MIGUVEX-253337 format. One record per residue: x, y, z of N, C-alpha, C in turn. Coordinates in steps of 0.1 Angstrom, whole numbers, plus 2048, in hexadecimal, padded with zeros to 3 digits. Example, Ala and Ser with C-alpha at 12.3 -4.5 7.8 and 13.67 -1.06 7.14 Angstrom:
2
   nc1   nc2   nc3   cac1   cac2   cac3   cc1   cc2   cc3
   884   7C7   84E    87B    7D3    84E   884   7DF   84E
   880   7EA   847    889    7F5    847   881   800   84F
***
This chain:
276
   nc1   nc2   nc3   cac1   cac2   cac3   cc1   cc2   cc3
   DA5   86E   9F1    DB0    86A    9E8   DAA   862   9DD
   DAF   865   9D1    DAB    85E    9C5   DAF   84F   9C5
   DA7   847   9BF    DAC    839    9BD   DB6   839   9B2
   DBE   82E   9B1    DC8    82D    9A7   DC1   82C   999
   DC8   82F   98F    DC3    82E    981   DBE   820   97F
   DB2   81F   97A    DAC    811    978   DAA   80F   969
   DA3   804   966    DA0    800    959   D94   806   953
   D8B   80C   95B    D7F    812    957   D80   821   954
   D82   829   95E    D83    837    95D   D90   83C   963
   D94   848   95F    DA0    84F    963   D9D   85B   96B
   DA0   85C   977    D9D    868    97F   DA5   875   97B
   D9F   880   97C    DA6    88D    979   DA1   898   983
   DA9   8A2   984    DA5    8AE    98B   DA8   8BA   982
   D9F   8C4   982    DA1    8D0    97A   DA3   8DB   983
   DAE   8E3   981    DB1    8EE    98A   DB9   8F9   982
   DBB   904   989    DC3    90F    983   DCA   917   98D
   DD5   91D   989    DDC    927    991   DDC   934   989
   DD5   93E   98F    DD2    94B    988   DCE   949   979
   DC4   93F   978    DBE    93C    96B   DC7   936   961
   DD3   932   965    DDB    929    95C   DD6   91B   960
   DCF   914   957    DC7    908    95C   DCD   8FB   957
   DCA   8F1   95F    DD1    8E4    95D   DC7   8D8   960
   DCA   8CD   958    DC4    8C1    95C   DCE   8B9   964
   DCA   8B5   96F    DD3    8AD    978   DCF   89F   978
   DD9   896   975    DD6    888    975   DDE   880   980
   DD7   87B   98A    DDD    873    995   DE1   866   98F
   DEE   863   98E    DF4    857    988   E00   853   98F
   DFF   84F   99C    E0B    84D    9A5   E15   843   99F
   E10   839   998    E19    82E    993   E1C   830   984
   E19   83C   97F    E1C    83E    971   E16   834   967
   E0A   830   96A    E03    826    962   DFD   82B   955
   DFB   838   955    DF5    83E    949   DFF   840   93E
   DFB   83C   931    E03    83F    926   DFF   84D   921
   E06   857   926    E02    865    924   E09   86A   917
   E03   867   90C    E09    86A    8FF   E07   879   8FC
   E0F   87F   8F3    E0C    88D    8EF   DFE   88F   8E9
   DF9   885   8E2    DEC    886    8DC   DE1   887   8E7
   DE3   87F   8F2    DDA    87F    8FD   DDA   88D   905
   DE6   892   906    DE7    89F    90D   DE0   8AA   904
   DE2   8AA   8F7    DDB    8B3    8EF   DCC   8B2   8F0
   DC8   8A5   8F0    DB9    8A3    8F0   DB3   8A7   8FE
   DBA   8A5   909    DB5    8A9    916   DB5   8B8   917
   DBE   8BF   911    DBF    8CE    912   DB6   8D5   908
   DB1   8CD   8FE    DA8    8D3    8F4   D9B   8D9   8FB
   D98   8E6   8F8    D8D    8EC    900   D7F   8E9   8FA
   D7F   8E2   8EF    D72    8DD    8E9   D71   8CE   8EA
   D7B   8C7   8E6    D79    8B9    8E6   D7E   8B2   8F2
   D85   8B9   8FC    D8A    8B3    908   D86   8BA   914
   D8E   8BA   91E    D8B    8C1    92B   D8F   8D0   92A
   D99   8D3   922    D9D    8E1    921   DA7   8E5   92C
   DB3   8E9   927    DBD    8ED    931   DC9   8F3   929
   DD2   8FA   931    DDF    8FE    92C   DE9   8F4   92D
   DE7   8E9   935    DF1    8DF    936   DEB   8D3   93F
   DF3   8C9   940    DF0    8BD    948   DFA   8BB   952
   DF6   8B8   95F    DFF    8B5    96A   DFC   8A7   96E
   E06   89E   96C    E04    890    970   E0B   88F   97E
   E04   889   987    E09    886    995   E0F   878   996
   E1D   878   996    E23    86B    997   E2D   86B   9A3
   E31   85F   9A7    E3B    85E    9B2   E48   862   9AC
   E50   869   9B4    E5D    86E    9B0   E67   862   9B2
   E6C   85D   9A7    E75    851    9A8   E83   855   9AE
   E87   862   9AC    E94    866    9B1   E93   86A   9C0
   E87   86D   9C5    E86    871    9D3   E7A   86A   9D9
   E7D   85E   9DF    E73    855    9E5   E6A   85D   9EF
   E5D   85B   9EE    E54    862    9F7   E4F   86F   9F2
   E56   874   9E7    E52    881    9E1   E49   87F   9D5
   E44   88A   9CF    E3C    889    9C3   E42   892   9B8
   E40   88D   9AC    E46    893    9A0   E3A   899   997
   E3C   8A6   993    E32    8AC    98A   E37   8AA   97C
   E30   8A1   975    E33    89E    967   E2A   8A8   95F
   E30   8B3   95B    E29    8BD    954   E2A   8BD   945
   E1E   8BE   93E    E1E    8BE    930   E16   8CB   92B
   E1C   8D2   921    E15    8DD    91B   E09   8D8   913
   E00   8E2   90F    DF4    8DE    908   DF6   8D8   8FB
   E02   8DA   8F5    E05    8D4    8E8   E0B   8C6   8E9
   E0C   8C1   8F5    E11    8B4    8F8   E20   8B3   8FB
   E27   8BF   8FA    E35    8BF    8FD   E38   8BF   90C
   E43   8B9   90F    E48    8B8    91D   E4E   8C6   921
   E4B   8CA   92D    E51    8D7    932   E58   8D5   93F
   E62   8DE   942    E6A    8DC    94E   E63   8E0   95A
   E5B   8EB   95A    E56    8F0    966   E4A   8F9   963
   E41   8FB   96D    E36    904    96C   E32   909   979
   E34   916   97C    E32    91C    989   E24   91B   98D
   E1A   91E   984    E0C    91D    988   E08   90E   98A
   E0D   906   981    E0A    8F8    982   E0F   8F1   98F
   E1B   8F5   994    E20    8EF    9A0   E18   8F3   9AC
   E11   8FF   9AC    E09    903    9B7   DFC   8FA   9B7
   DF6   8F8   9AC    DEA    8EF    9AB   DEE   8E1   9AF
   DFA   8DC   9AA    DFF    8CF    9AD   E00   8CD   9BD
   E07   8D7   9C3    E09    8D7    9D1   DFC   8D7   9D9
   DF2   8DF   9D5    DE5    8DF    9DC   DDF   8D1   9DB
   DE0   8CB   9CF    DDA    8BE    9CE   DE0   8B4   9D8
   DEE   8B4   9D8    DF5    8AB    9E2   DF0   8AD   9F0
   DEF   8B9   9F4    DEA    8BC    A02   DDC   8B8   A04
   DD3   8BD   9FB    DC5    8BA    9FD   DC1   8AC   9FD
   DC8   8A4   9F5    DC5    895    9F4   DCE   88D   9FD
   DD5   893   A06    DDC    88B    A11   DE8   884   A0C
   DEE   888   A01    DFA    881    9FC   E07   887   A02
   E06   891   A0A    E12    897    A11   E0E   89A   A1F
   E18   89B   A28    E16    89F    A36   E1B   8AD   A38
   E13   8B5   A3E    E17    8C3    A40   E15   8CC   A34
   E17   8D9   A36    E15    8E3    A2C   E21   8E7   A25
   E2C   8E1   A28    E39    8E4    A21   E3F   8D7   A1C
   E42   8D6   A0F    E47    8CA    A0A   E4E   8CC   9FC
   E56   8C3   9F7    E5C    8C4    9EA   E53   8BF   9DF
   E55   8C4   9D3    E4E    8BF    9C7   E59   8BD   9BD
   E5A   8B2   9B7    E64    8AF    9AC   E5F   8B4   99F
   E68   8BB   997    E65    8C0    98A   E71   8BD   981
   E6F   8BF   974    E7A    8BD    96B   E85   8C8   96C
   E81   8D3   973    E8B    8DD    976   E91   8DC   983
   E8E   8D1   98A    E94    8CF    997   E89   8CE   9A2
   E8D   8CC   9AE    E83    8CB    9B9   E7F   8D9   9BD
   E72   8DB   9BF    E6D    8E8    9C4   E66   8E7   9D1
   E6A   8EE   9DB    E64    8EE    9E8   E58   8F7   9E8
   E4D   8F2   9EE    E40    8FA    9EE   E3B   8FC   9FC
   E34   906   9FF    E2D    909    A0C   E1F   90E   A09
   E15   908   A10    E07    90C    A0E   E02   912   A1B
   DFD   91E   A1B    DF8    925    A27   DEA   920   A2A
   DE5   925   A35    DD7    921    A3A   DCC   925   A31
   DCF   92F   A28    DC5    934    A1F   DC6   92D   A11
   DCF   924   A0F    DD1    91D    A03   DDA   924   9F9
   DE0   92F   9FC    DEB    935    9F4   DF7   92D   9F4
   DFD   92B   9E8    E09    922    9E7   E15   92A   9E3
   E20   928   9EB    E2D    92F    9E8   E36   924   9E3
   E3C   926   9D8    E45    91D    9D2   E53   923   9D1
   E5D   91B   9D6    E6B    91F    9D4   E6F   91B   9C6
   E71   925   9BD    E72    923    9AF   E81   921   9AB
   E8A   921   9B4    E98    920    9B1   E9D   92E   9AC
   EA9   92E   9A7    EB0    93A    9A3   EAC   93D   994
   EA8   94A   992    EA5    94F    984   EB1   955   97F
   EB5   951   973    EC2    956    96E   EC0   95D   960
   EC5   96A   960    EC5    971    953   ED1   96C   94B
   ECE   968   93E    ED9    963    936   EDB   96A   929
   ED6   976   928    ED9    97D    91B   ECD   986   917
   ECE   98C   90B    EC4    994    906   EC0   98F   8F8
   EB3   991   8F4    EAF    98D    8E7   EA3   995   8E4
   E9A   991   8DB    E8F    998    8D7   E84   98F   8D2
   E77   994   8D4    E6C    98D    8CE   E66   995   8C3
   E60   98F   8B9    E5A    996    8AE   E4B   992   8AD
   E43   99C   8AD    E35    99B    8AA   E31   9A3   89E
   E2E   99C   893    E2B    9A3    887   E37   9AC   882
   E35   9B9   881    E40    9C1    87D   E46   9C9   889
   E43   9C4   896    E48    9CB    8A2   E52   9C2   8A8
   E5D   9C8   8AD    E68    9C1    8B3   E69   9C6   8C2
   E6A   9BC   8CB    E6A    9BF    8D9   E77   9BA   8DF
   E80   9C3   8E3    E8D    9BE    8EA   E89   9B8   8F8
   E91   9AE   8FC    E8E    9A8    909   E9A   9A2   90F
   E97   99D   91C    EA2    997    924   E9E   988   924
   EA8   980   922    EA7    971    922   EA9   96C   931
   E9F   965   936    EA0    960    944   E9D   952   945
   EA5   94A   94C    EA3    93C    94F   E9D   93A   95D
   E91   934   95D    E8A    931    96A   E88   922   96A
   E91   91A   965    E8F    90C    963   E89   909   956
   E83   913   950    E7F    913    942   E82   921   93C
   E82   923   92F    E87    92F    929   E7C   93A   927
   E80   946   92A    E77    952    929   E7E   95D   922
   E76   966   91B    E7B    972    915   E71   97D   91B
   E77   986   923    E6F    991    929   E71   99E   921
   E65   9A3   91C    E66    9AF    914   E5D   9BA   91A
   E64   9C5   91E    E5D    9D0    924   E56   9D8   919
   E49   9DB   91B    E41    9E3    911   E3A   9EE   918
   E34   9F7   911    E2C    A02    916   E1D   9FE   918
   E18   9F6   90F    E0A    9F1    910   E09   9E3   90D
   DFF   9DC   913    DFD    9CE    911   DF0   9CB   908
   DE7   9D5   908    DDA    9D2    902   DDB   9D2   8F3
   DE5   9D7   8ED    DE6    9D7    8DE   DEF   9CC   8D8
   DF2   9C2   8E1    DFA    9B7    8DC   DF2   9AB   8D7
   DF4   9A6   8CB    DED    99B    8C6   DF5   98E   8C9
   DF1   987   8D4    DF8    97B    8D8   DF1   96E   8D3
   DE8   970   8CA    DE2    964    8C3   DEC   95E   8BA
   DF6   966   8B6    E01    961    8AE   E0E   960   8B7
   E15   955   8B5    E21    953    8BE   E2C   95D   8BA
   E32   963   8C3    E3D    96C    8C0   E49   965   8BA
   E4F   96B   8B0    E5B    965    8AB   E67   968   8B4
   E71   95F   8B4    E7C    961    8BD   E89   95B   8B7
   E94   95E   8BD    EA1    959    8B8   EA3   94A   8BD
   EA3   941   8B4    EA4    933    8B9   EB2   92F   8BC
   EBC   937   8B9    ECA    935    8BE   ECB   938   8CD
   EC2   941   8D2    EC2    944    8E0   EB9   93B   8E7
   EAE   937   8E1    EA4    92F    8E7   EA1   922   8DE
   EAA   919   8DE    EA8    90D    8D5   E9C   904   8D8
   E98   905   8E5    E8C    8FC    8E9   E7F   905   8EA
   E7F   910   8E4    E74    919    8E5   E74   922   8F1
   E6B   92B   8F2    E6B    935    8FD   E5D   93A   901
   E5C   93D   90E    E50    944    912   E53   953   912
   E4A   95B   90C    E4D    969    90A   E43   971   913
   E49   979   91B    E42    982    924   E42   990   920
   E37   997   91F    E36    9A5    91C   E32   9AC   928
   E3A   9B6   92D    E39    9BB    93A   E37   9CA   93A
   E2E   9CF   942    E2D    9DE    945   E30   9E0   954
   E39   9E9   956    E3D    9EC    964   E34   9F7   969
   E2C   9F4   973    E22    9FE    979   E29   A06   984
   E31   9FF   98C    E38    A05    998   E44   9FC   99A
   E4E   A00   9A3    E59    9F7    9A6   E55   9EA   9AB
   E4A   9E9   9B2    E46    9DC    9B8   E39   9D6   9B2
   E35   9DB   9A5    E29    9D6    99F   E2B   9D6   990
   E28   9CB   989    E29    9CA    97B   E1C   9C3   975
   E19   9C6   968    E0F    9BE    961   E15   9B6   956
   E0F   9AB   952    E16    9A2    949   E0B   99B   941
   E0F   998   934    E08    98E    92C   E13   985   927
   E0F   978   924    E19    96E    920   E14   965   915
   E1E   962   90C    E1B    958    902   E24   94C   906
   E1E   941   90A    E26    935    90E   E29   92B   903
   E35   927   902    E38    91D    8F8   E2F   910   8F9
   E2B   90B   8EE    E23    8FF    8EF   E14   901   8F3
   E10   90E   8F6    E03    910    8FB   DFC   91C   8F4
   E03   927   8F3    DFE    934    8EE   DFC   93E   8FA
   DF4   948   8F8    DF2    951    903   DEA   94B   90E
   DEF   94C   91A    DE8    947    926   DE5   952   930
   DDB   94F   939    DD7    959    942   DE2   95C   94D
   DEC   953   94E    DF6    955    957   E01   94B   954
   E0D   94E   959    E19    945    958   E21   947   964
   E22   93D   96D    E29    93F    97A   E38   941   978
   E3F   939   970    E4D    93B    96E   E4F   949   966
   E45   94C   95E    E46    959    957   E45   965   960
   E3D   964   96A    E3D    96F    974   E4A   971   97B
   E51   966   97E    E5E    966    984   E68   96C   97A
   E68   968   96E    E70    96D    964   E6E   97C   962
   E62   980   962    E5E    98E    95F   E64   997   96A
   E62   993   977    E68    99B    981   E77   99B   981
   E7D   990   97E    E8C    98F    97C   E91   998   971
   E8A   998   966    E8E    9A0    95B   E8C   9AF   95D
   E82   9B3   964    E80    9C1    967   E8A   9C6   971
   E8D   9BE   97B    E98    9C1    985   EA5   9C3   97E
   EA8   9B9   975    EB5    9B9    96E   EB6   9C6   966
   EAB   9CA   95F    EAC    9D6    956   EAE   9E3   95F
   EAA   9E2   96B    EAC    9EE    974   EB9   9ED   97C
   EC1   9E3   97A    ECE    9E2    981   ECD   9DB   98E
   EC2   9D3   990    EC1    9CC    99D   EC0   9BD   99B
   EC5   9B6   9A5    EC5    9A7    9A4   EBA   9A1   9AD
   EB6   9A9   9B7    EAC    9A4    9C1   EA0   9AE   9C2
   E95   9A9   9C7    E89    9B2    9C9   E7D   9AA   9C9
   E71   9B0   9CA    E64    9AA    9CA   E5A   9B2   9C3
   E50   9AC   9BE    E45    9B3    9B7   E38   9AA   9B6
   E2D   9B1   9B6    E20    9AB    9B3   E1F   9AB   9A4
   E1B   9A0   99E    E19    99F    98F   E0B   99C   98C
   E05   9A6   985    DF7    9A4    980   DF7   99E   972
   DF1   993   971    DEF    98C    964   DE0   98B   962
   DDB   988   956    DCD    988    953   DC5   97F   95D
   DCC   974   962    DC5    96B    96B   DC5   96F   97A
   DCC   97A   97E    DCC    97D    98C   DD9   984   98F
   DDE   981   99C    DEA    988    9A1   DF2   97D   9A9
   DFF   97E   9A7    E09    976    9AF   E13   97F   9B5
   E1B   97A   9BE    E26    981    9C5   E32   97A   9C2
   E3C   981   9BD    E49    97B    9B9   E54   982   9C2
   E5D   97A   9C8    E68    980    9CF   E75   97A   9C9
   E7E   982   9C5    E8B    97E    9BF   E96   980   9C9
   E9C   975   9CD    EA7    976    9D6   EB5   974   9D0
   EBF   974   9D7    ECD    971    9D2   ECE   963   9CD
   EC8   959   9D4    ECB    94B    9D0   EBE   944   9CC
   EB2   94A   9CE    EA6    943    9CA   E9B   94D   9C8
   E90   949   9C3    E84    951    9C1   E78   94A   9C7
   E6E   952   9CB    E61    94C    9CF   E55   952   9C7
   E4B   949   9C5    E3F    94D    9BE   E33   949   9C8
   E2B   953   9CB    E1F    950    9D3   E12   954   9CC
   E09   94B   9CD    DFC    94D    9C6   DF2   943   9C9
   DE6   944   9C4    DDB    93A    9C7   DDC   92E   9BF
   DD5   923   9C4    DD3    917    9BC   DC4   913   9BE
   DBD   912   9B3    DAE    910    9B4   DAA   903   9AD
   DA2   8FB   9B4    D9C    8EF    9AD   D8E   8F2   9A8
   D8B   8ED   99C    D7E    8F0    996   D76   8E3   996
   D7B   8D8   993    D73    8CC    991   D7C   8BF   993
   D75   8B4   997    D7B    8A7    997   D71   89E   98F
   D77   894   988    D6E    88B    980   D76   87F   97B
   D71   879   971    D77    86D    96B   D77   86E   95C
   D82   86B   956    D83    86A    947   D7E   85D   942
   D76   85D   938    D71    850    933   D7D   848   92C
   D7E   83C   930    D89    834    92B   D89   833   91C
   D7D   832   916    D7B    831    907   D80   83D   900
   D7E   849   906    D83    856    901   D92   856   902
   D97   852   90D    DA6    852    90F   DAD   849   905
   DA7   83D   902    DAD    834    8F8   DAD   83A   8EA
   DA2   841   8E7    DA0    846    8DA   DA9   852   8D7
   DAE   859   8E2    DB6    865    8E1   DC5   862   8E1
   DC9   855   8E0    DD7    851    8E2   DDF   857   8D7
   DDA   858   8CB    DE2    85C    8BF   DDB   867   8B8
***
């Protein structure tokens, strides 16, 4: 188990879920001043540790004895939920002895998420109910992509396409801000079979990522909705690997790996200089 945040160095863990990567900061007493500038500096792939986001481990004030995933996007913005991040977060809690047993709750800004970790390290997350709330479109250059709006605790727009390799996601898709006032994650999806899809995603506050956990849940929900179904299951292939999504009447589950890459310490002098 990591020592508490001290005055000299700051402990960190680097990990990923299907190559959606995170810097994890153990901070049980919320002692760190995690400014947006520090998040951006940590996630910088040249000047920092490099990541799609930061997961801060703090005690859950609303649920004594539980832990809260304080998730920040790479641009420093606060996010409600991250399906890949919560798997990495859960594995950290188990591996470092902060929880008892392989099934336990994790607090997020989208609500409490129950997790289960099998003997091989695969993590299943109860993602709550995914809700379709309308239709909209994404615009890339001169191309328009109709899609389904899905709420998975955070907002998504699922656009079915014929091909993925000709999409330029170095530029953020344009979208209707009346439908998505807080921004949106945009998923582009190819249906390979009734139980298998491929996906690329542009995440708000980050850009294109190798995977997006909530995005895979949204994608399966959107594909089922378009075919007239409300429940079902599918494997989702993303650039970073494969996950399994099950959509039920009242909740959804996401199952996939969580991998740790490194542990270390952040220099306190660097941390102080990155405050603003």
